[in-house]
C-alpha positions in Angstrom: 0.0 0.0 0.0 1.4 3.4 -0.9 1.6 6.3 1.4 -1.3 8.3 -0.2 -3.5 5.2 0.3 -2.5 5.1 4.0 -3.0 8.8 4.4 -6.4 8.7 2.7 -7.6 5.8 4.8 -6.5 7.5 8.0 -8.3 10.7 6.9 -11.5 8.6 6.3 -11.3 6.9 9.7 -10.5 10.1 11.6 -13.1 12.1 9.7 -15.8 9.6 10.5 -14.9 9.5 14.2 -14.8 13.3 14.4 -18.3 13.5 12.9 -19.5 11.3 15.9 -17.4 13.0 18.6 -20.7 13.9 20.5 -21.0 10.2 21.3 -17.7 9.8 23.1 -16.6 9.7 26.7 -13.3 9.4 28.6 -12.5 6.0 30.2 -9.4 7.3 31.9 -6.7 9.9 31.7 -3.0 9.1 31.5 -1.6 8.0 34.8 -5.0 7.3 36.4 -6.6 4.0 37.0 -9.8 3.1 35.1 -12.8 3.3 37.5 -15.1 0.5 36.1 -18.2 1.9 37.8 -17.7 5.4 36.6 -16.8 4.3 33.1 -19.8 2.0 32.9 -22.1 4.8 34.1 -20.8 7.1 31.4 -21.3 4.5 28.7 -24.8 3.8 29.9 -25.7 7.5 29.8 -24.3 7.7 26.2 -26.3 4.7 25.1 -29.5 5.7 27.0 -29.5 9.1 25.4 -29.4 7.5 21.9 -31.9 4.7 22.4 -30.7 2.7 19.4 -31.1 -1.1 18.9 -27.4 -1.6 18.3 -24.2 0.3 18.9 -20.7 0.5 17.5 -17.9 1.3 19.9 -14.4 2.5 19.2 -11.7 2.7 21.9 -8.9 5.2 21.1 -5.6 6.0 22.7 -5.0 9.7 22.9 -1.4 11.0 23.3 0.7 13.8 21.7 -2.4 15.3 19.9 -3.0 11.9 18.2 -5.9 9.6 18.5 -5.1 6.0 17.6 -7.8 3.3 17.4 -7.2 0.4 19.9 -10.4 -1.6 19.7 -13.6 -1.6 17.5 -16.7 -3.6 18.3 -20.4 -3.7 18.5 -23.1 -4.5 21.0 -26.8 -4.2 21.7 -25.9 -3.4 25.4 -22.6 -1.4 25.3 -22.6 -0.7 29.1 -22.9 -4.4 29.9 -20.3 -5.3 27.3 -17.8 -2.7 28.5 -18.4 -3.7 32.1 -17.2 -7.2 31.1 -14.3 -5.8 29.0 -13.1 -3.6 32.0 -13.4 -6.5 34.5 -11.3 -8.8 32.3 -8.8 -5.9 31.6 -8.3 -5.3 35.3 -7.6 -9.0 35.9 -5.6 -9.5 32.6 -7.7 -12.6 31.9 -7.8 -14.5 28.6 -6.8 -12.2 25.7 -7.0 -9.2 28.0 -3.4 -9.7 29.1 -2.5 -8.1 25.8 -4.9 -5.3 26.4 -3.4 -4.8 29.9 0.2 -4.7 28.5 -0.8 -2.1 26.0 -3.2 0.2 27.9 -2.1 0.0 31.5 1.1 0.3 33.5 0.8 -0.8 37.1 -3.0 -0.5 36.9 -2.9 3.0 35.5 -3.7 4.2 32.0 -0.6 4.7 29.8 -2.4 7.4 27.9 -5.8 9.1 27.8 -8.5 6.5 26.7 -11.6 7.7 24.9 -14.5 5.5 24.0 -17.0 6.3 21.2 -20.4 4.7 21.6 -22.4 5.3 18.5 -26.0 4.1 18.1 -27.4 3.0 14.8 -29.8 5.9 14.7 -26.9 8.5 14.9 -25.1 7.2 11.8 -25.5 9.6 8.9 -23.0 8.1 6.5 -20.5 5.3 6.3 -16.8 6.0 6.3 -16.5 4.5 2.9 -18.8 6.1 0.3 -21.4 3.7 -1.1 -21.1 1.2 1.7 -23.9 0.2 4.0 -24.5 1.9 7.4 -25.6 -1.0 9.5 -23.6 -1.4 12.6 -22.0 -4.7 11.4 -21.0 -3.1 8.1 -19.5 0.0 9.9 -17.6 -2.3 12.3 -16.1 -4.1 9.3 -15.2 -0.8 7.4 -13.6 0.8 10.5 -11.5 -2.3 11.4 -10.3 -2.4 7.8 -9.5 1.3 7.6 -7.7 1.2 11.0 -5.7 -1.9 10.2 -4.5 -0.3 7.0 -4.0 3.3 8.2 -2.3 2.9 11.6 0.9 1.2 12.4 -0.3 0.1 15.9 -2.3 -3.1 15.5 -5.9 -3.2 16.9 -6.5 -5.2 20.0 -9.3 -7.0 18.0 -8.4 -10.6 17.3 -10.6 -10.8 14.2 -11.1 -8.8 11.0 -7.5 -7.6 10.5 -5.7 -8.8 7.3 -2.2 -8.6 8.7 
C-alpha cells in the first residue's frame, strides 16, 4: 500500500470519528486507573440518550495530539459489554493480558483513553462512500481502515488482514 492510500484511509477513519465526537466519553486519563463503575455509568448514559437497537464502539488511545484506534466492536448493550471488558482488563484474563500490557502500566492508563459509543440511529453516512451503514458493516469498514491506516495493531483478534 502506498503512502497516499494510508493517508487517505487515515483521513476517512478520523473524519468519520470526528463526525461522531458527540457520542464519546473518557474512560481514563493518562496516569490514572480506570474506574469501572464510573466508566460503565458514562457508557450507559451515552447509550440511554441515543436509544438505538445496536451500537458501534471505538476505543482510542490519545497522546501527543494523536488519536489511535485500539479496539472496535459492536453490542446491543454497550454498558454491559464494557463492564465485562473492563473486569477482564483489570484481571488480565484471557486475551485481555495483551490489552493490559498495551493500555495499563501498574494498573494506570498509559495514555488518555476515549470511547466512542455510536448508536445505529446516529449514523449519517459510512466512512466508505457507497457502503452500508448497518452497525455490522460499519464495524467491518472501520476495522479495515484502522488496520491499513495505523501502524499500531488493533486489539481486535478478528477482522485484520495482517
